[in-house]
Every structure is written in C-alpha cells, then in structure tokens.
C-alpha positions as CSV (number, residue, x, y, z in Angstrom):
1,X,3.1,-18.1,153.6
2,X,4.2,-21.2,155.6
3,X,5.0,-21.5,159.4
4,X,8.7,-21.6,160.2
5,X,8.6,-23.0,163.8
6,X,6.2,-23.2,166.6
7,X,3.4,-22.4,164.2
8,X,4.9,-18.9,163.8
9,X,5.3,-17.4,160.3
10,X,8.4,-15.4,161.2
11,X,11.2,-16.3,163.6
12,X,14.0,-14.0,164.7
13,X,17.8,-14.2,165.2
14,X,17.9,-17.3,163.0
15,X,21.0,-19.5,163.2
16,X,19.8,-22.6,161.6
17,X,19.0,-26.0,163.0
18,X,22.6,-27.3,162.5
19,X,25.9,-25.9,163.1
20,X,26.8,-26.3,159.4
21,X,29.6,-23.8,159.4
22,X,31.5,-25.5,162.3
23,X,31.4,-22.4,164.5
24,X,32.7,-22.9,168.1
25,X,29.8,-24.0,170.4
26,X,29.9,-23.6,174.1
27,X,29.6,-26.2,176.9
28,X,27.8,-29.2,175.5
29,X,27.5,-27.9,172.0
30,X,24.8,-25.4,172.8
31,X,24.4,-22.4,170.4
32,X,22.7,-19.2,171.3
33,X,20.6,-17.0,169.0
34,X,22.0,-13.5,168.4
35,X,25.5,-13.9,169.9
36,X,28.6,-15.6,168.9
37,X,27.1,-17.5,165.9
38,X,26.1,-16.5,162.4
39,X,22.5,-15.4,162.5
40,X,20.1,-13.3,160.4
41,X,17.5,-10.9,161.8
42,X,14.7,-13.1,160.8
43,X,13.5,-16.0,158.7
44,X,10.3,-16.6,156.8
45,X,9.0,-19.4,154.4
46,X,6.6,-19.5,151.6
47,X,5.5,-21.6,148.6
48,X,6.7,-19.8,145.5
49,X,5.0,-19.4,142.2
50,X,6.7,-22.6,140.9
51,X,5.4,-24.6,143.8
52,X,8.7,-24.8,145.6
53,X,9.0,-24.3,149.3
54,X,11.4,-21.3,149.7
55,X,13.0,-20.0,152.9
56,X,14.3,-16.4,153.0
57,X,16.8,-15.3,155.6
58,X,16.3,-11.6,156.2
59,X,18.9,-9.1,157.3
60,X,18.0,-5.5,157.6
61,X,20.2,-2.4,158.3
62,X,19.5,1.2,159.5
63,X,22.4,3.5,160.4
64,X,25.2,1.0,160.2
65,X,28.6,2.0,158.9
66,X,31.9,0.1,159.0
67,X,35.5,1.4,159.4
68,X,37.3,-1.0,157.2
69,X,39.2,-3.1,159.8
70,X,40.5,-6.5,158.9
71,X,38.8,-9.2,160.9
72,X,40.5,-12.4,159.7
73,X,42.3,-12.7,163.1
74,X,40.1,-12.0,166.2
75,X,41.3,-9.9,169.1
76,X,41.6,-13.1,171.1
77,X,44.0,-14.5,168.5
78,X,41.5,-16.9,166.9
79,X,42.1,-17.4,163.2
80,X,38.6,-16.9,161.8
81,X,39.8,-17.9,158.3
82,X,40.4,-21.5,159.6
83,X,36.7,-21.8,160.8
84,X,35.3,-21.0,157.4
85,X,38.0,-22.4,155.0
86,X,36.2,-25.7,154.5
87,X,33.2,-23.9,153.1
88,X,35.3,-22.3,150.3
89,X,36.7,-25.8,149.4
90,X,33.3,-27.3,148.8
91,X,32.5,-28.0,145.1
92,X,29.1,-26.3,145.6
93,X,30.6,-23.0,147.0
94,X,28.0,-20.3,146.6
95,X,30.8,-17.6,146.2
96,X,32.3,-17.2,142.8
97,X,36.0,-17.9,143.5
98,X,37.0,-16.9,140.1
99,X,35.8,-13.3,140.7
100,X,37.1,-13.2,144.3
101,X,40.6,-11.7,144.3
102,X,41.4,-13.7,147.5
103,X,39.6,-15.1,150.5
104,X,41.1,-12.6,152.9
105,X,39.2,-9.9,151.0
106,X,36.0,-11.0,152.6
107,X,37.1,-10.4,156.2
108,X,36.0,-6.8,156.3
109,X,32.5,-5.8,157.4
110,X,29.9,-6.0,155.8
111,X,31.3,-8.6,153.6
112,X,32.3,-10.9,156.6
113,X,28.7,-11.0,157.7
114,X,27.3,-11.4,154.2
115,X,29.8,-14.2,153.7
116,X,28.6,-16.2,156.8
117,X,24.9,-15.6,156.1
118,X,25.3,-16.6,152.5
119,X,27.0,-19.9,153.6
120,X,24.2,-20.4,156.2
121,X,21.6,-20.1,153.5
122,X,23.6,-22.4,151.2
123,X,24.0,-25.1,153.8
124,X,20.4,-25.0,154.8
125,X,19.4,-25.5,151.2
126,X,21.8,-28.4,150.7
127,X,20.4,-30.2,153.9
128,X,16.8,-29.2,152.9
129,X,16.3,-27.7,156.3
130,X,12.7,-26.9,157.1
131,X,12.0,-28.9,154.0
132,X,13.1,-26.1,151.8
133,X,13.9,-26.4,148.1
134,X,15.5,-23.0,147.9
135,X,17.0,-20.8,150.6
136,X,17.8,-17.2,149.8
137,X,19.3,-14.2,151.7
138,X,17.3,-11.0,151.5
139,X,19.2,-7.9,152.4
140,X,17.3,-4.6,153.3
141,X,19.1,-1.3,153.9
142,X,18.2,2.4,153.5
143,X,19.3,4.0,150.3
144,X,19.8,7.3,152.2
145,X,22.6,5.5,154.3
146,X,25.6,6.4,152.1
147,X,28.1,5.2,154.7
148,X,26.8,1.7,154.4
149,X,27.4,1.6,150.6
150,X,31.1,2.1,151.0
151,X,33.4,-0.8,149.8
152,X,35.5,-1.3,152.9
153,X,37.7,-4.2,151.5
154,X,40.5,-2.7,149.4
155,X,40.8,-5.8,147.2
156,X,37.0,-5.7,146.4
157,X,37.0,-2.2,145.1
158,X,36.0,-2.3,141.4
159,X,33.7,-5.3,141.7
160,X,30.7,-3.0,142.2
161,X,29.7,0.6,143.0
162,X,28.5,-0.3,146.5
163,X,29.1,-3.1,149.0
164,X,25.8,-4.7,148.0
165,X,26.6,-4.6,144.3
166,X,29.9,-6.3,145.0
167,X,28.1,-9.1,146.9
168,X,25.6,-9.5,144.1
169,X,28.5,-10.0,141.7
170,X,30.1,-12.6,144.0
171,X,27.1,-14.9,144.6
172,X,27.2,-17.4,141.7
173,X,23.7,-18.9,142.0
174,X,20.8,-17.0,140.6
175,X,17.9,-16.3,143.1
176,X,20.0,-16.9,146.2
177,X,20.8,-13.2,147.1
178,X,18.4,-10.2,146.9
179,X,18.7,-6.7,148.0
180,X,16.2,-3.9,148.3
181,X,16.3,-0.4,149.6
182,X,14.1,0.3,152.6
183,X,12.6,3.2,150.7
184,X,11.4,1.0,147.9
185,X,10.1,-1.7,150.3
186,X,8.0,0.5,152.5
187,X,7.7,4.0,150.8
188,X,5.1,2.9,148.3
189,X,3.7,0.0,150.2
190,X,-0.1,0.0,149.9
191,X,-2.5,-2.3,151.8
192,X,-5.8,-1.5,153.4
193,X,-5.4,-4.4,155.9
194,X,-2.1,-2.8,157.2
195,X,-2.9,0.8,156.8
196,X,-2.4,1.5,160.5
197,X,0.9,-0.1,160.6
198,X,2.0,1.6,157.4
199,X,1.0,5.0,158.9
200,X,3.1,4.2,162.0
201,X,6.1,3.4,159.8
202,X,5.7,6.6,157.8
203,X,5.3,8.6,160.9
204,X,8.3,7.2,162.8
205,X,10.6,7.0,159.7
206,X,9.4,9.8,157.5
207,X,12.5,9.4,155.2
208,X,11.1,6.3,153.7
209,X,8.8,8.3,151.4
210,X,11.4,11.0,150.6
211,X,13.2,9.4,147.7
212,X,14.3,12.8,146.4
213,X,17.0,12.9,149.3
214,X,19.0,9.9,148.0
215,X,20.4,8.4,144.8
216,X,18.9,5.1,143.9
C-alpha cells in the first residue's frame, strides 16, 4: 500500500486534483468534496504485482435504489449533456461507443454516476495523477439489494442482467472497472490482525455472512 495524500493510505470523497471533466466550479474555481462535483467514496493506492503504481477509486452502496428518471437536463435547466460531451469525443474514451445505443442512455442513475466516476478515473490515469500508471474504479454493493440491480435506462436493457453487468460491458479497457458484492468482500474475510473489526462488521451487518438469502 502507498499513501495517497498527507501520508494517509485512504482518502475520502475523492474528486481528483484537477477538474478534468470541466464541471462548473464556484467563486474562484474552488471545488468542494462530496457536493456538486464527481467524487468517489474513497481512494487508495498500491504497487501491484507487475510493479505498477495503481490507484483505485472506491464507490460503495448499501440500500440505494433509483426510480429511472432522466437526468440529462437538470431541474435548473442546465444541460448536463453539454458538460460531459467532450469526454465522449476524445479518442481515448473509456466507454465503448459501439455498444452504447446513444449517449442519452447514460443519464439515468446509477449509470450517470458510473459514467462520471469512470471518466474521472480515465482522466486521472491520462494525467498520471498521483504518479499512477493505472487508475481503476471499484464498485461495491450488497448482492441482497435487488433494487440496485435494476436497469433503469430503457435503452440499456439487454446489455446485461444487472446495472453493474451493463457497465462492465460498456467499459472498453480491461482492468479499469471492477465490481464485488459486499457479502463476498466481507463475508469470508479472515485476518487475525483485524478480528475485532471483522466481528464488529458481522454483528452490525449480519447479512454479509448469509449468502443463502440472495442470488449471486
């Protein structure tokens, strides 16, 4: 593991060092973490087995579900599509446009968030932000949360059985998007050094060890 910033090995509400997506900043270009800008819940960094410095943007879900509302136009009237259009026009676009029926199909949650986070990872890698050779997005969600699996964008139905499967099919670069169910991540986790923390997780969230209650 390698420190991310301020000698810390994990940092939260990560928005990147640069406004690579061209999102509207306030005042003198000040950006805030966790509000009004694309962010991920956390960021970590490590040296992988190939000796490369790899950054992982981490997004985790719990009880989220989405109604299927179109988000291309904000309630304020802002056309969000214009903000991100230049990212689709780049030659190194991380989204496979040949598989994407139309760009508008991504302006439904959770795809709208996944799109912005994937672009954040891609732009960080291109700029070698934090000295990274690779920047990946890791998505963690409970398998027991069936509502989150629903494909909310009508034009993306058929590209996968779940929202995450659809996204896996749309990301065109290997190793840049990973997903794991919370139960698989924590349910069988074993470490003597972390036994007290593991017991806390299993006590507070007993469903992480009850795999019989959900379909993988």
